[in-house]
N, C-alpha and C positions, 0 to 999 in steps of 0.2 A: 880944205875944210870937209868937202864931201867925202874924200878918201878917209879922213880921220873918223868921220861918223860911221861909215861902213865897217871899219875895223872895230869900232866900239860895239856896234850891233853884233858882229861876229863873236866878239869876246863874251858878250852877255849870253848869247846862244850856246856857246861852248860851256859856260858855267851852268846854265840852266838845265840843259839836256841831262847831265848826269844825275841831277837831283829828280828830274821827272822820271827817269827810267832806272835809277839805282835799285829800287825795290822790285824790279822786274828784270830777270836775266836775259830776257829776249829769247827768240827761238834758237836753241842750241843744236848743232849738227856735228857729226864726227866724220872725219875723213875716211874711217874704216867702215862706216855704216851710213849709207845715204838713204836708208829705207825708214828712218825714224827721225823725228824732230821732238825736242822737249823744251818745256818753258816752265820756270818757277817765278811765282809772284808772292808777295807778302804785304801784309798791312801792318801799320804801327801797333805796337803792343797795347792792349786794353784789358784791364782787370786781371792782370797777371797772365794773359793768354795772347799768343801771337798766331794769327791765322796765315796759312800758306796754301797756295794752290799749285798743284803739279799738272800741267797739261802735257799729254802724250798724243802725238799725231803719227799714225802709221800708214804706210802705203798699202794699196790693195794687195791682199794675199799674205799680209804679215800680221803677226799677233804678239802680244805680251801676256803676262801672267797675273793671276789672282794671288792673294796672300798664300794660299795652298795650291801650288801649281797642278797637282795631280800626280800622274805616274811619270812625269818628266818636266823639265823646265826649272827656271829660278824666278822667284818673285822679285819685283822692283825693290830696291833698298837705297837708303841715304845713310852715308857715313859722315857725321858732322865732325868738323874739326874740333869743336868743343862739345863734349857729351851733353845731350839735351833729352829732356822727357818729352816724348812725342806720341800723340794719338793719330795714327794713319787710318783713315776711313776708306772703305772699299765699296765701290758700286757693285751691284749684282753682276756676276760674270756670265760667260757662256762656256759651252762645252766643245771642245775640238777632239776629234778622233782621227789619228793618222797612223797607219801601218799597225793597227791593233793597240796603240797606246792612247790613253784618254787623258786629256789635260783640261785645265780650267783657266780662263783668261778673257782677254779682250782683243777686239780688232777695230780698225777705224780710229776714231778719236775718243779719248777717255780722259776725265779729269778727276783727280784724287784730292779731296779736301783734307788738310793736315793741320792739327792744332798742336802748338808748342807751349809748354807750361814752365812757369818760373821766370827768373830774370834773364833777359836776352842780352848778348853783346851788341854792339852797334852794328856789327856786320855778321851776317850768317854765312859761313863758308863751309862747304861740304862737297861730296862727290856722290852723284846719283849713278847707281849701277843698274842697267836695264838690259834685260835679255829679250831679244826679238827673234822670232822664228818664222820660217816659211818652209822651203825644202831643206834649208840649212838653218843653223841658229848662230847668232852673233851676240856676244856679251860686250856691252859698250859702257864706258865710264864717261860721265859729263861733269866736269868741275864747274862750280858756280859760286857766285858771291851775291848776297842781297844786302843792301844798305837799308837798315831799318829806320834811319833818321829822315829818309826821303819821304815825301808825301805819297800816299797811296794812290793808285789809279782810281778814277772816279767810278769805273765799272767793276771794281774788285768786289764790293759788297754784294752786288747783284749776282756776279759770277759765282761767289762762294755759296750764296743762298741756293742758286740753281744746282750747284754740285751737291749740296747737302740733300737736295730733293731727289737725287738719284740713288740715294742709299736705301738699303732694305730697312723695314720697319721692325719693331720689337714684337708686334702682335698685329691681329687684324686679318691674317690670311687663314690661319687654322684655329679650330676650336679645340682639338685634341691632337697631342703629338707624343708618340712613344718610340722607343728604339730597343732592340733586342739583339743579342749576338749568340750564335751557336754554330759549331762546326765550320768555321771559316767564312761565315756569312753574316753580314750586318743587315738587319731588317728595320726599316723605319716606316712607321704607320702614322698617317696624318689625315685628319678629318676636316673637310672644308664644306660648310653648309651650301655654298654656291656651286659645288661640284668642281671638277678638274678638267682642263682642256688640254694644255701642253705643259705639264709640270716639269720642273727641272730641280734636281737636288745636288748640292755641292757640300762637301764634308771637309772640315779642317783636319789635317792629318795628324797622327800621333808619331812620336819617335819610333823608328823601326817598323812602321806600319804603312802599308799602301792600300788605297781603296780603288777598286776597279770601277768600270762604267756601271752605273745602276740600271737595273731593268725595272719597269713599272707595271703595276697592276691596279686598275681603277675598278672599284666595286661601289657604285653609287657615289656617296660623298666621301668614301674612304679610299685613300691612296696608299699602296704598299710598294715601297721601293727596296729592292734587294741588291746589295753590293758585295762582290767578292772581296775578301781581305787577305792580304799576304804580308810577309815580313820585309818586302822589298827585294827579295831574292827568289820570289815564287814559292816559298816554303810556308810552313804553318805560321800564322800570325799569333801574336800574344792575345791572351784572353782579354776581351774588352769589357766584360761585365763589371759593373760598378763604377766605370769611368764616366766622366762628364764629356759629352760629345757636343761640339759646336758645329752648327750646320746652317745652311741657307736654302730655303724653298722659294721658288718663283713660279708664277703662273699667270699669263695674261697681262704682263706688264706690272704685276704686283709682286713684291718680294718681302720675305720675312726671315729674320735672323733669330735663332733660338739656340738654347742649350738644354740638353736632356741627358738623364743618366741612363746608361746602357743596362738593360736587364737581360733576362734569359729569353731568347727568342723561342717561339713554338716551332719545334722541328716538323718538317713535312712528314706524312706518314711513311714515305719511303725510307726515312732516317732510321726507323725501327724495323726489326724483323716482324713480318706480319704474324708469324706463329707466336712470337713473344707477346705482341700486343693482345692477341686473342687469349693467350694464357692469363695475362693481367686482367682482362675483362671478365674472364670466367672466375678467377680467384676473388676479384673485387665484388662481383655479384654474390658469391658464397659468403664472404665475410660480412655482408650487410645483415645476414641473419643474426649475428652476434654483437652487432653495434648497439651502443646504449640508446639510440633513437628508435629502435624497432621493438619496444615493449609492446605496443599494440599488435605487432605481427606475432609475437610469441603468444599473446592472448588468444588471438584468432586460431593459431595452430592447436592450442590446448582445447579450445572450445570445439574444434572439429573432431579431435580425438575422443572427447567425452561423448559426443553424439554417435560414435561409430562402435560402441561397445557390443551391441547385439547384431551388428551387420556381418555379412559374410565377406570373404575375401574379395569377390568380384565387386561388390559395392564399395569396399574400402579403396580398391584400386581406382574405380571410376571417380570417387569424390576427390582423391588426391591428385589425380590427373587433371581434373577440372580446376583445381586451385593452381596447379602449375601452369596450365594454359592461361589462367587469369593473370598470373605474373608476367608471363612472356608477352601476352597481349598488351599489358600495361607498359612494358618497356618499348614495344613497337609504337604505342601511342606517344610515348616521350620522344622517340625518334621522329615521328611525324611533326610534333610540335617544334622540335629543333630544326627540322627541314624547312618549316614555314617561316620560322624566325630568321633563318639564314637567307632565304630567298627575299624576304622583306627588309634585309639589312638591319635587323634588330639585334640586341645583345644576346649572347648565348651563355648559358651557365647551368651547372648542375643544381637542381633544386630552386630554380628561379621562379617556379610557379608559386612558391610560398611568398613571393613578393606581391602577389595579387590578393587584395582583401576579399574578393568574391570567392576565390578558390579556398581561402582560409576559412571563410564562413561556411561554405558548402561542406568541407571536410569536417569542421566542427559539428555541424548538424547530423552528419552521417554517424559520427562517433557517439553522439548523444543517443541517437536512435538505437545503435547497436547495444550500448550500455543499458539503456532502459529496457530493451527486450530481454537481455541476459538477466536482469534484476526481476523480471516477471511483471513489469508495469503494464506491458501490452505485448501482443503477439502479432507477427505478420501472417495474416490469413489469406490464402489464395481462394479464388472461386473454384467450384468443382471441376469446371472445364479446364482451368489452368492446371489443377492438380492432376487431372487425368492426362493432360498433355505431357507434363514432366514425368509422370510415372511410365507412360508408354515410350518415353525417349531415353530410357537407360539410367535410372537413378532417381532417387527422391531428393529433390532440392540441389541438383547439380549446378544450377544457376547461382544459387547462394554461395557455394564453394568457389565458383569462378570469380565472383565479385569479392570474396574474401582475399583471394590472391591478388587481384587488381588493386584492391585497397591497401594491402600490405605494401606493395611497390610504391605507391604514392606517399605513404607514411615514412618509407625508408629513404626517400631521396634527400631530406635535409642532411644526411650524413655523407662524409667522405671517408670511405674505408681505405686502408692501404691497398695499393695497386689500382683501385678504382679511379683515383684522380688522374693518373697517367693515361689510363684507357680512355676516360671521358675526354681529356684534353686532345688526344689524337683523333678521336671520333669527331669532335666538333669542328676540326680544320680539315678533315679528310674528305675525299670525294663522297658524294651522297651514297653510292652503293656500300662503300665500306662503313659509313656512319651507321646505316641500317644493319649491317652485318655485326658490328661491334655491340650495338644495343641488343641485338638478338642473343649474342653470347652472353652479355651480362644478365639477361633474363634467364637463360639456361643456368648460369651460375647460382643466381638467387633461389631458383626453384629446385635445385639438386636435392635438398632434404625431402621435399615433397615427392620428387620423383623416386627417391630411394624407398619410401614407404609404398609407393604405387608398385614398385618392382617386388618388394617383399612385404605384402600386407600384414604378415604375421607380427611385425613390429608393433603395429597399432593394436592388434587383437590380444596382445599379451598383457595389456593393462588390467587392473582389477575389474571385476564384474560391476555392472551398474548397481547403484544403491543410493542411500540418502546422501552419501558423500558428494554425489554429482551436484546436488543443489547448493552445497557449500562452494564447490568449485565455480559454479555459475555466478554466484554472488561475487566471489573474488575477481572473476574475470569482468564482471560488470563494472566493479569499482575501478579496475584498471582502465577500462574503456573510458569511464567518466574522468579519471585523471588525465588521460590523454586529451580528451575533449576540453578539459579546463586549460591545459597548456596551449592547445591550438587557439582556443577563444581568446586567451590573453594576448596573442600576437596582433589581434585587431586593434589594440591600443595605439600602435604606431600610425594606423591608418585613419581611424575614426575618432581618436581621443580616449583618454582613460575613463572619463566620466560615463560616456556612452557605452563603452565596452563593459564596464563594471555593472552598469544598469542591465544590459542584456544578459550577462552571466547570472545576475541576482534573479532576473525574471525567469530564466530557465530553471534555476534552482528551486524557486518557489513553486513553479508548475510541477516539477518532479516530486517535491515534497508533498504537495496536495494530492498527487496521484498515489503516493505511498500510503497516506492517511485513508484514502478512499479504498485502495485495494487490500491493504493488510491490517488496518486498524490502528488504534492510538499507540500501542506499545511500539510497533515497528516504526510508526511515524515519529514518536519521540526520539528513538535512536537516530532516525534519519535527520531529524532537526539538528541534533548535535554534530552530525557529519556535515550537514549543510553550512553550519557556522564555520566549521573548519575549512570547508572548500572556499567559502567567501573570503575568509582570512588569507588563505593561500593565494587566491586570485588577486586580492589587493597587494600582496607582497610581490607577486610576479610582475605586476604592472608598474611598480615603482621604478623610477630611472636608476636608482643606485640602492644597494643593500646597506644596512647599517650594522653596527655591532661588530662582532668578530670578522665579518666578511666585507668590512668596508675596504674599498679600493682607494689607496693613498697615491696611486701613480697619476702623474700629471699628463694625461694622454693629450696629444696634439693631433690635429688633422693630417691624414695621410696624403703625401704628394711626393713625386720624384724630386722636386725642388728641395723639400725638407730633408730627404735623405742626403742629397748632394751637399747641402749647406752644413749638416752635422758632420759629414765625413771631412769636409774642408776644415772644420775646427778640431779634427782628430777626436771626435766623440763616437761612442757606440750608439747603435740604433737597433731598437726592438720594434718589429712590425707586427701588428695584429690585425687581421682582416676577419671580421666576424659578422654574424647576423642573429637577430632575436629568434628566428625559426630554426637555427641550427643547434641541435641538441648536443652534438659533439663539441661545439663552441662552448656551450654552457658547462660541459664536463671539464674541458680544459680550464675554464675560468675558475671554477670552484675547487678542482683537484690540484691545480698547478699555479695559475696566475695570482690567486688570492692567498697562497701560502706565504707565511711570514718571511721565509728566506728569499723567495722570489720578489716579494714586495720590496724588501730592502735593496735587493739587486737593481731593480727597476727604478728606484728613486735615488740612485747614485748620481752625483753631480755631473759625470761624463756620459750619462745615458739619456738619449732622446727617445721617448716612447711615442709611437705613431699608431694611430688606430683608424681603420676604415670600416664603416658600417654599411653592410650590404643588405640590410633588412628590406629596403626599398631599392628600386632600380637606380643604378648610378653608372653612367658611362665611364666616369673617371676610374672607379674601381674595377670595372670590367676590363678597361684597357690595362690597368696596373696588373691584374691577374694574368691576362693573356700574354703580357710581356714576359712573364715568369713561368710560362708553360703550365698555367693552371686556370681552372674555370670553376672552382669549387671552393667552399669555405668549410672548416677553418683553414686559414693560411697564415703562417708565421715565418719570419725571416729575420735574421740577425746580421748586422753590419758592424764594422769597426775598423781601426787602423790595421789590425792583423787580419781582417776579413773584408776587404773593400768590395769583393764581388758579391758578398752576402751569401749566407748559408740558410737554405730552406729547411724548416723543422718538420718533423713527421706530423701527420694529421692529429694523432693522439700525442699530446705533449707529456713529457716526463720532467719532473722537478730537477733531477740530477743532470739530465741532458741539456736543459735550458741554462742551468747555472754553469755548466762546464763550457758550453758554447759562448756564453757572455764573457767568460774568463778568457777564452782563446781569442776573442775579438779584440782584446786590449792590444795584442801584439807584444813587441819588445818594450 
């Protein structure tokens, strides 16, 4: 009887053990590889999902690989006997460098949580292929079978939850993330408010593309990682611009997995010929003199010429040299501002001083005073001592000509002239001595017309003799100054609100109107009143969010982001990017001369067009990062993407209707 009982117990144990362990493969080893052990476990199907755990145990000195192994190795893979839909999740890896080859993977023990979707067979049968490496590499197959009808291990849920806790998060590590590609190098820039300690970057590979070991540069809260890129044979890699990059960043035990669209990286200054950059800086400064945003500059030049009719050549030369010195000094002041911003890890950009309401208010006040003085409402009078000081220092009012040049530069900065954008982009990422040198050359370029008159004063002395016509010119110049002041003042609406801005403009208008009545009488005052009404109506129109009538914008503009571009390209749509600012006069010219034209409006409202707009009127780190990723630090900025133009094509600063329409058509592809 006792023997029969023992046999019965043994039979029950024999029947029970497979059910208890059938959902667990147990630790599997191979006769050809005694350096690794693997184990697969599964839980019964719930809500159409089956959870599986893959445990890998490696001996000391051995490693296996991440989903993208790097420059060598093979990622673990499972080949199911029955094709299954599988989500294989990967913990944050480590980097291994051996003999100049950089790989990404794991050592010690690692657990991969896997989720299977759909209806499962009773038994999961497959082969796990695992590559393990030390001084040599071994590729091993592990056949296995899991019986899903068996009850799960009591510890499975805990182990699966713990394994999920080792996975990288979707956010929380970085606040800003951009990527750019240029000349065989991928640059990834990430901002972390808490700073960086020991960052690691891991990249998912593209077909026929290899990423080398990244080098890191930490500047405050910003991390810049640079990776060499090749085609796997050590030759030129394919162009990565416009492609979506999957990457993983880790630091201090925290990891984040992200996707980012690769843009145009800012090349280092050494990537350009120094003489070519200097030539672009010179040409860019010169072209500023004829850009549409420099109307006040032209007015001040004309005003200076009018005041020089009775002067001799020596005085002409002195006054125009003083103006040129003012321009160059102002450019050097901008270089100083950019230097301070860089040292304090702030955003850099051409014309960003117009994002400051105090600067806008101060410039508006200066323009009003200049305009009122030209209209004869008041005069700047110096004390006898100051007049004597200036007279004995070589010229009457040289300080005034100096400040005219300085003011001209500040008013010209909202524009991005051809060549200037590239020169400024190089300057803002160059070593500080080169930054100062390029800004100095820009100042020389803008002051060239002034210097030419200083060299040949006869050019200024050939104008008509002084007469009553000078009063008419002064009035015209004064009105031009007031028009510029009105435009500058309207920019305050973004910062202090439309109501307060309109009230301030109205107050200044009333004060100037009263001064006109007091100085010139009722007749001039009545004409000025009509002009004041026109100015206030113009101010009201400038501050409206959108214009009506023939200039109505029918385009459904969406917020600008790298994700929006990637999503549109994934749907085979075309993308039109417009980065603008209220203080950018060239942006306004592009808007009214091109973007609001009927043909362009029809093109941008097509069903396959996604229109994205970024507003840089006020400081925006997102837009600053977007521009820097495309080798630009100024507005206007326009770019077009599409199925036939996935890398994107940057448009010239001054848009052309025909060029925009042709580029949009090319972006369709086949």
